[in-house]
N, C-alpha and C positions, 0 to 999 in steps of 0.2 A: 504493500500500500504506500502510495506517495503522500507526502505532506500536503501538497496542493496540486491540483490539475486544472488547467484552463482549457475548456472544451470548445472546439469548433470555431475558433476565431480566424480572421484573415491575418496571417502572420507576415509582418514586414520586419525582417529579422536584423536589420542594421548593416547588412553586407552590401546593400544596393541591388540585390537580386529581386526577381519578380515576386510579388505577394503570392501566398498559397494558403489554402485552408488546412488547418490541422490543430493539434493539441500541444500544450506545453506542460511538462511535468517538472515539479520542483521538490527537492528534498533538502531540508536544511536551508542554507543560503545559496544553493547552487541549482542551476537548471540541469536536469538529468535526461531529458528527452525533449525534442522539439520537432514538430512536423508529423503528418500522418495521424494515425489513431493511437493514442496511448492506452495500452491495456491495463486493466486493473483500476480500482477506484482511488480517489484521493480522500484524505481525512477532511479536506475542504475542497470543494469544486466550484468553479466559476463558469457560468455560461457566457461564452464570448461570441455567440452567433450574431452576426451583423456588426461586430466591432472589429477595429484594427487592434492587433496585438503587436506592440513594439517594445524595444528595449527602453528602459528608463532614460530620460534625457540627461545629458551631461553639460552643465554650464561652467565653462572654464574662466569666466571673467566676472567675479562678484566681489563685494566688499562687506562681507559679514564678519570681519575681524573683531568687531565689538559686539555685534548682535549675537554672535555664537555663544556668548557667555550668559545671555538671558532668554533667548528664544529657542526652545527645542525644536520648533517646526521649521525655522529658517524661511519664513514667509517674506516675499511672495513666491519664491521659487517653488516651494512645495506644492502650490496650487496649479503650477504650470507643467506638471508631469516630470519635473526635474528630480532625479534621485541622487545625483552627485553634484556638489558645487565646489568651486575652487576659489579661495579668497586670497588676500594679500597682494592684489594686483597694483600696478602703477606706483610701486615703491612706497606705499603707505600701509601701516599696520601697527600692532601694539607689542611686538617683541623682536629683538631683545630690548629691555628697558631697565634703566636704573630707577630706583624708587623716586628720585627727585625729578624725573623726566615725564611722569604720567601726564601732567597738564600740557606739556609741549606736544606730545604725540597726539593728544586729543585735539589740540588746536590745529595741528597739521591735517588730521583727518577731517575736521570740520571744514577747513578751508578748501581742501582738494575735493572732497566727496560730498559736501553739503549734508553732513549728518550733525544735527544740533549738539553742541558741546554739553549742554545740560543733560541730554539723553545719555551721552557716553559716560559722563561723570556718575550718573545714577545707575546705569545698567552694568558697567564693567566691574567685575569683582576683583580683578587683578590676582595676585598670588603667585607671580612668577617674575623672574628677571631674564634668564637665558631663554633662547628659542626652544630648546628641548623641554624646559620647564613649562613653557606656554603650551606646547603640544600635550604634555602630561595633564595639565589642568583641563583643557578642552576635551581630552580623551575621556575623562571621568564624567563628563556631563551627558545626561541622556539626550537623545535627539532622534528625530523621525527620518532624516535622510543623511546620506554620507557627506562629509566635508573634508576637503584637503586644504592645507595651508602652504603659503610661500613666504620666503624670507624677504621683507621689504627693505630697500636700500636706505630710506629715510631713517627708519628705526636703527638699523645697523650702524649707520654713520654717527648718529647721536650717542649711541651706546659706547662706541669706541673713542670718539673725539670729544665727547662732552659738549659744552656750550659752542665750541668751534664747529662742531658737526652740523649745527643748524644753519650755518652760513655757507651757501654754495661757493662763495669766493675763497673760502678757507680750504686748503688742501691737506690731506693727511700726510704724515711723515711715512718713511719707509717702514718703520716699526708698526705704525698704525695700519698700514696696508697689509702687512703680514698678519696682524691680529684679525682684520676683516676676513682675510682668506681662511684663517683657522676657524673663525666662527661660522663662516659659510659652510665649510666642510662639516663642522659639528652639526649644524642645522639640517643639512641634507641627510647625513647619516642617521639622524634622529627621526627623520621622516618628512621633512619639508619637501614639497613637490618641486620647488625651484626657488629662483631668486628673481626679483622684479625691481625695475628702476624707472625713473621718469626724467625726461629732458625737454619738458615743454613749459613755456612761460605761463600757460593757462593754469598750471597747478601752483597754488599759493596757500600759505598758512592762513589761519583765521585773521591774522594781523596784516595780511597782504604781502608777506615776504615770500620770495620765490622758494619753490621746493628745494631742499638741501642738496639734491642730486643733480640739479639743473646743468651745472658745468663741470661735473666730475671729470677728472683727467683720465687719459688713457691708462696711466699707471695705476690709478685706483680701480678702474673697471677691469683691466686685465688681471690685476691682483686677485680680485674677487672671482674672476673666471678660473684662475688657477685653483681656487678653493673648490670649485665645482669639479675640476679635473681630478683633483685628489680624492674627492668623494666617489667619482665614477658614476654619478647619477644626477638626476635633477634636470630642470629645464630653465630657460630664461624668458622673461617677458619685458617689453620696453615700449614706451611711447616717446615720441620725439617730434620736434618742430621742423626739422629738415631745412634749416636756413642754408646750409651747405650740404646738399643731399649726398653728393659723392663722398665727401670726407666723413660725414657722420656714418654713412653706411659701411665704409671701409673699417671704421672702428668696431662696428657691430660684427662684421665678418671676422675681425681679429679675435673678438670675444668668443665666437663660435669655434674658431680654429684652436684657440688656446684651451678652451674648456672641453672641446669634443662633445659638447652637449647641444641639444636643440634650442632654438630661439623663435619666439613669435613676436611680431611687430605690428602695432596698430596701423591700419591703413584706412584713411578716411579722405573724402573729397571736401575741400573748402571752397567757398565762393570766391575767396581772394586769389586762389591759385588752383583753378578747377581741373588742370591737367597734371599737376605734380604727382597725384596719387598713382597715375599710370607709370611714371618714371620709377617711383618707389617699387611698385609691384614688378616692374621689369627687372629691377635689381634682385628682388627676392626670388623671382622665378629663375633667373640666371644662376644664382647661388644654389638653388635647389637642384637644378639640372647638373651642376658641377659636383653634386654629392654633399653639399653643406646642408645640414638639416635646419633650414630657415623657412618660416611660414608667416603669412600675413594674417592678422586677426581682423575680421571684417564684420560689419553690422548687418542685421537682417532687414533694416529699413533706414530711412533718413534719421539721423539723430537730431532731436529738436527740443525746444523749450515748451513747457506746458504752463500756460498763464490762465489763472482763474481768480476769483475773488478770495479764495482761501490760500492761493499760492504766494510765494515770496514776491513775485512781480506780476504785474498786469498793466495794461496801457494807461490806467488812470490812478495808479498807486500813489504817485507823488503830487497829484493835483491838490491845491490848498483846500478846496471844498471837500475832497474825499478824505484827506488825512485824519480829521477828527472822528470819522465814521469807522475807521479801519479796525478798531478794537471792539466794536460792537458785536454781539452774537449775530450770526449770519441772518437769521430771520428778521431781526430788528434792523440790521443794516439794509436788507432788501427793501423794507418798507420805506426807509429814508431815500434810498437810491432811486426808487420808482416815483418819487415826488417829481413832477415835471420841472419845477424850478431848480431842484438839485441837479437833475439830469442835464438841463440846459447849461448850468454853471460849470459842471465838471467837463462836459464836452468842449465848451469854449476854452477852458483852461488847458485842456490837453492839446487843443488846436494851436493856441497862441504860444504855449510854452514848449511845444515839441517834446512832450513827455511820453509819447506813445511807445517808445522803446524799440519799435520795429516797423518796417515798411508794411502798411496794411495789405499790400499786394502779396506779402509773404506770411500773412496771418490767416490761418484757416480754422473756422469753427469745427470742432471735433465732436461728431455725433456718436450715435450708437446704432450699428457698430462703427468704430472709428475708421476713417479713411486716411491712410498715411501715404497715399499716392494721389493727392488731389490735383485737379486742373486749375488753371488761372481763374476760371469763372467761379470756382468754389471758394476763392479767397474772400476776405472782407471787402477788398476793392471790387472784386467781381460781383459779389452779392449787392454791394451798394449801387453799382452801375445799373444792375438789372432792376432794382427797386426804386431808383431815383433818389437815394439818400446819400449823405456823405459817409465815408468809411468809418469814421470814429463813432457815429451814431449807430451803425450796424454792429460794431464791436461792443458798444455799451449795452445795447438791447439784447445781444446774445448772452453776455455775461450775467446780466441781471434778470434774464427770463427764467421761466420754469422754476426750479427749486434753488437756483443760485449756484448749482454745482457744475455748470457748464464750463468748458475750457476752450481756449484758443491754442492752436498748435503752430509753432514757428520753426520750420526745419532750418537747421544751421549747418549741417554737414550732409553730404551725399545727395543734395537736391539742387545743385547749381543749374542743372538743365531742366528742372521742373518735372522730372519723372524719376523712376527707379531703375532706369537702364544701367546707370553706373553701378548701382548696388548689385544688379544681376551679373554684370561682368566681373565684379569682385568675387561674388559667390562662386562663379563658374571656374575660376582659376584653380588648377590642381595644386597650387601652392598656398592656398588660403584655408582657413577654418572659421566658422561663425563664432563670434564672441561679442565683447564690448557692451553687454547689456547692463553692467554695473548694478545688478540687483543688490539691494541693501543700502544703496547710496543715492545721492541726489534727491533727497527727500521731498523738496518743495519746488524743484525746477525741471526735472527730467523723470520720465516713467518708462524705462526701457527694460525692466526686469521681465517683461512679457515677450522679449525677443524669441525665445525658443518656440512658443506657441505661434507667434506671428510668422516665423520662418515657414512652418508647416502650412498654415492656412492661406496666407497671402500668395506664396509662391507655388503652392501645390493645388489650390482650389479656387481662390477668389479673385485673382488678378484679372483686370479687364483692359489695362492700357498697354499690354505687351504679352510676350510669351510667358507661360508658366513653366515650372520645373517638375520633373518626375517625383512623386511622393516617396518611393523607395530610396531615391538618391538623397532627398532632403532629410529623411530619417537617418540615413547613414551619416550625413554631415553633422547632425546634432547628437549623435550617439557614439558610434565607433570612431569617427574622425576626431571629435573633441576629446574623447577619452585618450586616444593615442597621442594627441598633442601634448598632454601633460604626463605621459608615461604610464597610463593606467591601461594595462592590456588584459585585465580580467573582467571587463564590463563593456557594454555598448553593443553587444551582439547576442541574439537569442540562439544559443547552441549549447549542447551538452558541455559541462565544465565551466561555463561562464557564470558570473554572479547573477543571482535571481532578482534583478531589478527590471520590472515590467510595467508597461501601461496598457490598459484596455480603454480604447478611445472610440467614442461615437463620432465618426468622421463628419457627418453632416451637421452635427451640433457643435463641433469644436470651434472655439473662437474666444475673443477677448472683448471686454467692455471698454468704455472710455476711462481715462484716469480719474480717480476720485480721491479726495483727501480723507485719510483716516487718522484718528487721534488715539493710536494704540501703542505708542512708544513709551518707555519709561518717562515719568514726569508728565504724561499726557502729551508728549511731543507728537507732531503731525508728520505725515508722509503721504506721498502719492502712491496709490495702489491701483492695479489694473486686474480686475477679476477675470478668471478663466472659466470656461464651461466645456463640457464634453469629455473630460477625463473621468470615466466611470470608476475605474479602480487603478490605483497606483500601488505597486508592490515593491517593497524595499527589503533586500536580503531574505526573500521568501515569505515575508509577512505583508498582509494587506495593510498599508499605512494610511491610505486615503480612499474614501468612497465619495464620488461626486464632489471632490475637492475638500471634503470635511475629514479631519483627522479621526482615525479609529482609536487613538491612544497608543498605538504601537510606537515603540522607541527602538526600532531595529537598525537605525542608522548608526554610523560610527565614524571616528576619525580615520581617514585614509593616510597611512604613512608611506610615502613614496618609495624610499630606499628599500622598503620591505616588500613592495608590490610590483616593482618594475623589472624584476629579474626573469620572470617566466610569463608565458602567455596566459596561463590560467592559475596564477598563484593565489 
């Protein structure tokens, strides 16, 4: 008798092969049979007739480094069919840390990833200094899904260099570089999946200071790479501005050559340099063809700001008439905002003071279901022209209409051409993997933790403005391919011997709602969440962890220790 048998589903197994009808048998935390008819009963059986049966989704780019200490579910990822998350990206995190540097690391995370400092102060329990100690602490905490951690450059620098490490203009001594290499080796051997760093001016501390790794020298980065080489395991992740693309990329190539370890690099299209992403991807693809394990991390849709009355920003936020209303409870605020005299005053102030924050032709009302590939006529400007109103009036009435929870969407990356063809080209590259959703971060500005669900639905079923992509290929991209990127070879495929992380999906119902503010963080802190639907059952390590998105109370998730799981295909 098997522990669990999933009967009669349409199996999309994560290899990219054609779907087929069959059963899946699970014993303990492993798949023991997949495909065809499984003989014998299961202690528990699930009827998957009419459902897709896929591996659990693997999200390699999250920022749960603080949330992992207070939230056993790791929402919102858990509601999007994700069974493994990887945190510690972009060079920010909370270990290693000296006792007197807690506040500084919180300020760095707050500035870079828009997670309120008050929430982090209240929620993080600490209890560690070294990275191995951090892993031990989070390993003891119950959780519903698996989590892997990476060593962040910002924390490592501050731990080794003290106050000097916070200033990117200060460079470590040779002895400090040797210490960084040793601590990197120590972290990887203890189970860190990799090392991450940031070289972008967009990443700043709460006080507006640049991220401490912004201008790290080649000596520092190659020293850390040697630590990875000595460990013989781990991956690297980096984001960069590419002011001098050729020189910066050569430094990254040298890190890969020195470490002998894979690297993933953020690839996004900016409006200011709409073709530079192609040059970067050409470099990555050339390195990949030459045998260097380099990959681009790419987004499933345009990356954009979400603006609503409860968000940190919206077009009328700084208008003098609006400011005294901002702290009112939303229902009371709506009553005031719907007063015709107040409406006229605020719109006039936004018009004359140029406080709208974005071109209204690039603001899009986001409905339900949300459309992330809108046309020009869908913009605030387009709607205004069709209705004979001015754009600011259309934006105002959208935000203050209905229950006041409506939002405007402003794409800032991957939408320079007004469609998703650039994103499609990025996704199709054999040298890229989907990522960049930042689940757990950007609480009041961005809501991209829904990327895994959106990848499947938009590209596999819903797209109308261009070609779609095969569903089995999309599943492989968000399961096997993402797992391999971070060295996890025991998951992401439905086959005997692999980890029993499985989704049962009602394909026609699968989707996401619009972003909405929830006040569910410690201290009542708020964050944007995007609900998912269509995940009928999510199974983690052989246990049903979620039914229709609701937790069953199972805590079968665990800390994934990389150096212990990357040696064999089915360890």
